[in-house]
C-alpha positions in Angstrom: -73.2 27.8 7.6 -71.4 26.0 10.9 -74.8 25.6 13.1 -76.4 24.3 9.8 -73.8 21.8 9.7 -73.2 20.8 13.2 -77.5 20.5 13.6 -77.0 18.2 10.4 -74.4 16.0 11.5 -76.4 15.5 14.8 -79.5 14.6 12.9 -77.2 11.8 11.2 -75.5 10.7 14.4 -79.0 10.3 15.6 -80.2 8.1 12.9 -76.9 6.0 12.5 -77.4 5.6 16.4 -80.7 3.8 15.8 -79.8 2.1 13.0 -77.2 0.5 14.6 -79.5 -1.0 17.4 -81.8 -1.8 15.2 -79.6 -3.4 12.1 -81.9 -2.3 9.6 -83.3 1.0 8.3 -85.7 3.3 10.3 -89.4 3.1 10.0 -90.2 6.3 9.0 -93.7 6.4 9.9 -92.9 5.0 13.3 -90.0 7.0 14.1 -90.7 10.6 12.4 -92.5 12.5 15.7 -89.7 11.4 17.5 -86.7 12.9 15.1 -89.1 15.9 14.6 -89.4 16.7 18.5 -85.7 16.2 19.5 -84.9 18.1 16.1 -87.2 21.1 17.4 -85.8 20.8 20.8 -82.1 21.6 19.7 -83.1 24.2 17.2 -84.8 26.0 19.8 -82.0 25.5 21.9 -79.7 26.7 19.3 -82.3 29.9 18.5 -82.6 28.6 14.8 -87.0 28.9 15.5 -86.8 30.8 12.1 -85.5 28.0 10.3 -87.7 25.3 11.6 -90.0 24.9 8.6 -87.3 24.2 6.3 -84.6 22.2 8.2 -87.5 19.7 9.9 -89.0 18.9 6.7 -86.0 18.8 4.0 -84.8 15.3 5.3 
């Protein structure tokens, strides 16, 4: 559970960082691919390849 919570906190950190820069909501159509690529890289780095279908698409 600790790895999953850390990944979710890292994802929310990325979204909050983007929101602070833009000062508005994120447009999912433009930034969805970037978040999938970042999250996929960090999930592969942490060895959570088996979780890829669930964790990426639940947000």
